[in-house]
Backbone atoms as SQL, in Angstrom:
CREATE TABLE atoms (id INTEGER PRIMARY KEY, chain TEXT, resi INTEGER, resn TEXT, atom TEXT, x REAL, y REAL, z REAL);
INSERT INTO atoms VALUES
  (1, 'A', 1, 'MET', 'N', 0.833, -1.006, -0.001),
  (2, 'A', 1, 'MET', 'CA', 0.079, 0.046, 0.004),
  (3, 'A', 1, 'MET', 'C', 0.767, 1.218, -0.056),
  (4, 'A', 2, 'VAL', 'N', 0.457, 2.126, -1.297),
  (5, 'A', 2, 'VAL', 'CA', 1.561, 3.323, -0.923),
  (6, 'A', 2, 'VAL', 'C', 0.717, 4.339, -0.532),
  (7, 'A', 3, 'GLN', 'N', 1.494, 4.989, 0.735),
  (8, 'A', 3, 'GLN', 'CA', 0.768, 6.151, 1.402),
  (9, 'A', 3, 'GLN', 'C', 1.442, 7.592, 1.308),
  (10, 'A', 4, 'ASN', 'N', 0.614, 8.519, 0.842),
  (11, 'A', 4, 'ASN', 'CA', 1.183, 9.811, 0.900),
  (12, 'A', 4, 'ASN', 'C', 1.644, 10.171, 2.051),
  (13, 'A', 5, 'ILE', 'N', 2.762, 10.910, 2.207),
  (14, 'A', 5, 'ILE', 'CA', 3.386, 11.402, 3.150),
  (15, 'A', 5, 'ILE', 'C', 3.672, 12.818, 3.231),
  (16, 'A', 6, 'GLU', 'N', 2.810, 13.450, 3.840),
  (17, 'A', 6, 'GLU', 'CA', 2.983, 15.241, 3.469),
  (18, 'A', 6, 'GLU', 'C', 3.397, 15.499, 5.032),
  (19, 'A', 7, 'LYS', 'N', 4.459, 16.570, 4.924),
  (20, 'A', 7, 'LYS', 'CA', 5.694, 16.959, 6.108),
  (21, 'A', 7, 'LYS', 'C', 4.228, 18.477, 6.665),
  (22, 'A', 8, 'ASN', 'N', 4.275, 18.368, 7.705),
  (23, 'A', 8, 'ASN', 'CA', 3.328, 19.915, 8.282),
  (24, 'A', 8, 'ASN', 'C', 3.860, 19.626, 9.811),
  (25, 'A', 9, 'SER', 'N', 3.424, 20.959, 10.082),
  (26, 'A', 9, 'SER', 'CA', 3.906, 21.036, 11.656),
  (27, 'A', 9, 'SER', 'C', 2.458, 21.286, 12.654),
  (28, 'A', 10, 'LEU', 'N', 1.302, 20.663, 12.272),
  (29, 'A', 10, 'LEU', 'CA', 0.222, 20.570, 13.019),
  (30, 'A', 10, 'LEU', 'C', 0.227, 20.364, 14.512),
  (31, 'A', 11, 'LYS', 'N', 1.022, 19.371, 14.484),
  (32, 'A', 11, 'LYS', 'CA', 1.361, 19.014, 16.014),
  (33, 'A', 11, 'LYS', 'C', 1.785, 19.916, 17.264),
  (34, 'A', 12, 'GLU', 'N', 3.128, 20.637, 16.207),
  (35, 'A', 12, 'GLU', 'CA', 3.572, 21.319, 16.860),
  (36, 'A', 12, 'GLU', 'C', 2.923, 22.847, 17.400),
  (37, 'A', 13, 'ILE', 'N', 2.153, 23.053, 16.101),
  (38, 'A', 13, 'ILE', 'CA', 1.209, 24.535, 16.473),
  (39, 'A', 13, 'ILE', 'C', 0.139, 24.376, 17.269),
  (40, 'A', 14, 'ARG', 'N', -0.479, 23.090, 17.341),
  (41, 'A', 14, 'ARG', 'CA', -1.468, 22.758, 18.199),
  (42, 'A', 14, 'ARG', 'C', -1.257, 22.533, 19.703),
  (43, 'A', 15, 'GLU', 'N', 0.237, 22.253, 19.754),
  (44, 'A', 15, 'GLU', 'CA', 0.786, 22.258, 21.319),
  (45, 'A', 15, 'GLU', 'C', 1.192, 23.227, 21.828),
  (46, 'A', 16, 'SER', 'N', 1.338, 24.123, 20.527),
  (47, 'A', 16, 'SER', 'CA', 1.881, 25.478, 21.174),
  (48, 'A', 16, 'SER', 'C', 0.663, 26.327, 21.761),
  (49, 'A', 17, 'LEU', 'N', -0.433, 26.188, 21.500),
  (50, 'A', 17, 'LEU', 'CA', -1.660, 26.544, 21.765),
  (51, 'A', 17, 'LEU', 'C', -2.462, 26.066, 22.890),
  (52, 'A', 18, 'MET', 'N', -1.292, 24.905, 23.585),
  (53, 'A', 18, 'MET', 'CA', -2.188, 24.137, 24.604),
  (54, 'A', 18, 'MET', 'C', -3.249, 23.602, 24.101),
  (55, 'A', 19, 'MET', 'N', -3.583, 23.319, 22.729),
  (56, 'A', 19, 'MET', 'CA', -4.973, 22.678, 22.354),
  (57, 'A', 19, 'MET', 'C', -5.007, 21.087, 22.103),
  (58, 'A', 20, 'SER', 'N', -5.694, 20.260, 22.958),
  (59, 'A', 20, 'SER', 'CA', -5.546, 18.847, 22.624),
  (60, 'A', 20, 'SER', 'C', -6.238, 18.371, 21.110),
  (61, 'A', 21, 'LYS', 'N', -6.254, 17.084, 20.796),
  (62, 'A', 21, 'LYS', 'CA', -6.654, 16.691, 19.721),
  (63, 'A', 21, 'LYS', 'C', -8.044, 16.771, 19.825),
  (64, 'A', 22, 'THR', 'N', -8.783, 16.655, 20.933),
  (65, 'A', 22, 'THR', 'CA', -10.177, 16.273, 21.075),
  (66, 'A', 22, 'THR', 'C', -11.031, 17.687, 21.038),
  (67, 'A', 23, 'GLU', 'N', -9.696, 18.874, 21.418),
  (68, 'A', 23, 'GLU', 'CA', -10.323, 20.156, 21.166),
  (69, 'A', 23, 'GLU', 'C', -10.659, 20.771, 19.739),
  (70, 'A', 24, 'LEU', 'N', -9.686, 20.785, 18.894),
  (71, 'A', 24, 'LEU', 'CA', -9.104, 21.033, 17.629),
  (72, 'A', 24, 'LEU', 'C', -10.331, 20.002, 16.740),
  (73, 'A', 25, 'SER', 'N', -10.639, 18.741, 16.878),
  (74, 'A', 25, 'SER', 'CA', -11.461, 17.985, 16.359),
  (75, 'A', 25, 'SER', 'C', -12.552, 18.668, 16.154),
  (76, 'A', 26, 'ARG', 'N', -12.953, 19.106, 17.371),
  (77, 'A', 26, 'ARG', 'CA', -14.414, 19.648, 18.160),
  (78, 'A', 26, 'ARG', 'C', -14.604, 21.219, 17.386),
  (79, 'A', 27, 'LYS', 'N', -13.817, 21.877, 17.573),
  (80, 'A', 27, 'LYS', 'CA', -13.617, 23.044, 16.883),
  (81, 'A', 27, 'LYS', 'C', -13.685, 23.308, 14.865),
  (82, 'A', 28, 'ALA', 'N', -12.795, 22.121, 14.788),
  (83, 'A', 28, 'ALA', 'CA', -12.749, 22.084, 13.522),
  (84, 'A', 28, 'ALA', 'C', -13.891, 21.207, 12.726),
  (85, 'A', 29, 'VAL', 'N', -14.903, 20.414, 13.539),
  (86, 'A', 29, 'VAL', 'CA', -15.802, 19.490, 12.730),
  (87, 'A', 29, 'VAL', 'C', -15.225, 18.520, 12.274),
  (88, 'A', 30, 'ILE', 'N', -14.012, 17.607, 12.703),
  (89, 'A', 30, 'ILE', 'CA', -13.601, 16.694, 11.904),
  (90, 'A', 30, 'ILE', 'C', -13.457, 15.783, 12.760),
  (91, 'A', 31, 'SER', 'N', -12.801, 14.322, 12.573),
  (92, 'A', 31, 'SER', 'CA', -12.933, 13.194, 13.963),
  (93, 'A', 31, 'SER', 'C', -11.060, 13.552, 14.116),
  (94, 'A', 32, 'PRO', 'N', -11.174, 13.054, 15.857),
  (95, 'A', 32, 'PRO', 'CA', -9.910, 13.078, 16.135),
  (96, 'A', 32, 'PRO', 'C', -8.784, 11.985, 15.565),
  (97, 'A', 33, 'ILE', 'N', -9.190, 11.133, 14.906),
  (98, 'A', 33, 'ILE', 'CA', -8.550, 10.078, 14.649),
  (99, 'A', 33, 'ILE', 'C', -8.005, 11.171, 13.110),
  (100, 'A', 34, 'THR', 'N', -8.482, 11.779, 12.231),
  (101, 'A', 34, 'THR', 'CA', -8.293, 12.384, 11.258),
  (102, 'A', 34, 'THR', 'C', -7.129, 12.919, 11.724),
  (103, 'A', 35, 'ILE', 'N', -7.354, 14.166, 12.747),
  (104, 'A', 35, 'ILE', 'CA', -6.343, 14.874, 13.546),
  (105, 'A', 35, 'ILE', 'C', -4.953, 14.002, 13.505),
  (106, 'A', 36, 'THR', 'N', -4.859, 12.964, 14.052),
  (107, 'A', 36, 'THR', 'CA', -3.675, 11.939, 14.763),
  (108, 'A', 36, 'THR', 'C', -3.226, 11.496, 12.792),
  (109, 'A', 37, 'ARG', 'N', -4.111, 11.317, 11.908),
  (110, 'A', 37, 'ARG', 'CA', -3.706, 10.813, 10.806),
  (111, 'A', 37, 'ARG', 'C', -2.734, 12.021, 10.051),
  (112, 'A', 38, 'ILE', 'N', -3.375, 13.107, 10.253),
  (113, 'A', 38, 'ILE', 'CA', -2.452, 14.590, 9.366),
  (114, 'A', 38, 'ILE', 'C', -1.500, 14.593, 10.265),
  (115, 'A', 39, 'GLU', 'N', -1.324, 14.370, 11.659),
  (116, 'A', 39, 'GLU', 'CA', -0.225, 15.053, 12.309),
  (117, 'A', 39, 'GLU', 'C', 0.866, 13.782, 12.206),
  (118, 'A', 40, 'ASN', 'N', 0.663, 12.658, 11.838),
  (119, 'A', 40, 'ASN', 'CA', 1.479, 11.355, 11.256),
  (120, 'A', 40, 'ASN', 'C', 1.799, 11.675, 9.802),
  (121, 'A', 41, 'GLY', 'N', 1.218, 12.710, 8.977),
  (122, 'A', 41, 'GLY', 'CA', 1.919, 12.940, 7.634),
  (123, 'A', 41, 'GLY', 'C', 1.270, 12.450, 6.628),
  (124, 'A', 42, 'GLU', 'N', -0.234, 11.837, 7.326),
  (125, 'A', 42, 'GLU', 'CA', -1.016, 11.287, 5.696),
  (126, 'A', 42, 'GLU', 'C', -1.516, 12.449, 5.043),
  (127, 'A', 43, 'SER', 'N', -2.047, 12.525, 3.768),
  (128, 'A', 43, 'SER', 'CA', -2.632, 13.830, 3.161),
  (129, 'A', 43, 'SER', 'C', -4.047, 13.714, 3.774),
  (130, 'A', 44, 'CYS', 'N', -4.771, 14.947, 3.027),
  (131, 'A', 44, 'CYS', 'CA', -6.124, 15.448, 3.376),
  (132, 'A', 44, 'CYS', 'C', -6.181, 16.478, 2.354),
  (133, 'A', 45, 'ARG', 'N', -7.870, 16.375, 2.533),
  (134, 'A', 45, 'ARG', 'CA', -8.204, 17.565, 1.376),
  (135, 'A', 45, 'ARG', 'C', -8.094, 18.705, 1.846),
  (136, 'A', 46, 'MET', 'N', -8.270, 19.568, 0.865),
  (137, 'A', 46, 'MET', 'CA', -8.336, 20.671, 1.061),
  (138, 'A', 46, 'MET', 'C', -9.253, 21.611, 2.083),
  (139, 'A', 47, 'GLU', 'N', -10.390, 20.934, 2.155),
  (140, 'A', 47, 'GLU', 'CA', -11.329, 21.414, 2.799),
  (141, 'A', 47, 'GLU', 'C', -10.942, 21.262, 4.348),
  (142, 'A', 48, 'THR', 'N', -10.656, 19.865, 4.457),
  (143, 'A', 48, 'THR', 'CA', -10.064, 19.685, 6.045),
  (144, 'A', 48, 'THR', 'C', -8.907, 20.661, 6.716),
  (145, 'A', 49, 'LYS', 'N', -7.703, 20.938, 5.276),
  (146, 'A', 49, 'LYS', 'CA', -6.839, 21.716, 6.094),
  (147, 'A', 49, 'LYS', 'C', -7.559, 23.170, 6.191),
  (148, 'A', 50, 'ARG', 'N', -8.677, 23.639, 5.561),
  (149, 'A', 50, 'ARG', 'CA', -9.109, 25.039, 5.479),
  (150, 'A', 50, 'ARG', 'C', -10.081, 24.641, 6.752),
  (151, 'A', 51, 'LYS', 'N', -10.691, 23.785, 7.593),
  (152, 'A', 51, 'LYS', 'CA', -11.449, 23.679, 8.400),
  (153, 'A', 51, 'LYS', 'C', -10.315, 23.938, 9.672),
  (154, 'A', 52, 'ILE', 'N', -9.040, 22.995, 9.704),
  (155, 'A', 52, 'ILE', 'CA', -8.205, 23.153, 10.681),
  (156, 'A', 52, 'ILE', 'C', -7.557, 23.989, 10.885),
  (157, 'A', 53, 'LEU', 'N', -6.994, 24.939, 9.693),
  (158, 'A', 53, 'LEU', 'CA', -6.334, 26.351, 10.217),
  (159, 'A', 53, 'LEU', 'C', -7.516, 27.566, 10.554),
  (160, 'A', 54, 'LEU', 'N', -8.623, 27.353, 10.151),
  (161, 'A', 54, 'LEU', 'CA', -9.662, 28.013, 10.994),
  (162, 'A', 54, 'LEU', 'C', -10.276, 28.097, 12.631),
  (163, 'A', 55, 'ALA', 'N', -9.743, 26.427, 12.843),
  (164, 'A', 55, 'ALA', 'CA', -9.939, 26.369, 14.392),
  (165, 'A', 55, 'ALA', 'C', -8.605, 26.534, 15.263),
  (166, 'A', 56, 'LEU', 'N', -7.493, 26.712, 14.510),
  (167, 'A', 56, 'LEU', 'CA', -6.432, 27.249, 15.329),
  (168, 'A', 56, 'LEU', 'C', -6.394, 28.809, 15.386),
  (169, 'A', 57, 'GLY', 'N', -7.272, 29.348, 14.709),
  (170, 'A', 57, 'GLY', 'CA', -7.562, 30.596, 14.995),
  (171, 'A', 57, 'GLY', 'C', -6.801, 31.525, 13.620),
  (172, 'A', 58, 'LEU', 'N', -6.005, 30.844, 12.849),
  (173, 'A', 58, 'LEU', 'CA', -5.136, 31.240, 11.621),
  (174, 'A', 58, 'LEU', 'C', -5.846, 31.523, 10.695),
  (175, 'A', 59, 'LYS', 'N', -5.154, 32.567, 9.697),
  (176, 'A', 59, 'LYS', 'CA', -5.864, 32.789, 8.135),
  (177, 'A', 59, 'LYS', 'C', -5.803, 31.688, 7.413),
  (178, 'A', 60, 'LEU', 'N', -6.270, 31.974, 6.382),
  (179, 'A', 60, 'LEU', 'CA', -6.047, 30.547, 5.137),
  (180, 'A', 60, 'LEU', 'C', -4.540, 31.062, 4.260),
  (181, 'A', 61, 'SER', 'N', -4.336, 32.146, 4.550),
  (182, 'A', 61, 'SER', 'CA', -2.621, 32.426, 4.092),
  (183, 'A', 61, 'SER', 'C', -1.445, 31.940, 4.469),
  (184, 'A', 62, 'ASP', 'N', -2.252, 31.492, 6.129),
  (185, 'A', 62, 'ASP', 'CA', -0.960, 31.071, 6.905),
  (186, 'A', 62, 'ASP', 'C', -0.972, 29.564, 6.509),
  (187, 'A', 63, 'ARG', 'N', -1.500, 28.949, 5.725),
  (188, 'A', 63, 'ARG', 'CA', -1.021, 27.627, 5.164),
  (189, 'A', 63, 'ARG', 'C', -0.183, 26.676, 5.525),
  (190, 'A', 64, 'ASP', 'N', 0.879, 27.632, 4.792),
  (191, 'A', 64, 'ASP', 'CA', 2.057, 27.249, 4.536),
  (192, 'A', 64, 'ASP', 'C', 2.969, 27.063, 6.075),
  (193, 'A', 65, 'LYS', 'N', 2.604, 27.793, 7.116),
  (194, 'A', 65, 'LYS', 'CA', 3.343, 27.586, 8.195),
  (195, 'A', 65, 'LYS', 'C', 2.486, 26.332, 8.491),
  (196, 'A', 66, 'VAL', 'N', 1.579, 25.655, 8.308),
  (197, 'A', 66, 'VAL', 'CA', 0.953, 24.378, 9.023),
  (198, 'A', 66, 'VAL', 'C', 1.195, 23.315, 8.152),
  (199, 'A', 67, 'PHE', 'N', 0.708, 23.740, 6.926),
  (200, 'A', 67, 'PHE', 'CA', 0.862, 22.376, 5.883),
  (201, 'A', 67, 'PHE', 'C', 2.067, 22.811, 4.957),
  (202, 'A', 68, 'HIS', 'N', 3.444, 22.359, 4.395),
  (203, 'A', 68, 'HIS', 'CA', 4.304, 22.885, 4.022),
  (204, 'A', 68, 'HIS', 'C', 4.303, 22.109, 2.821);
């Protein structure tokens, strides 16, 4: 099975905001398992990235800070 690995800073940013995976998943309206998968480098849809950025209190233009 081939897996797309995407480098991201989601875990570091989430932890710097002292936010749990559960809290982020509630704010972003996505599952905690999805957060875990993304933090482990799995790819996700653009809509999911948008939800995460907004839930973190970031602007959409900050996407390169989280998703490299």
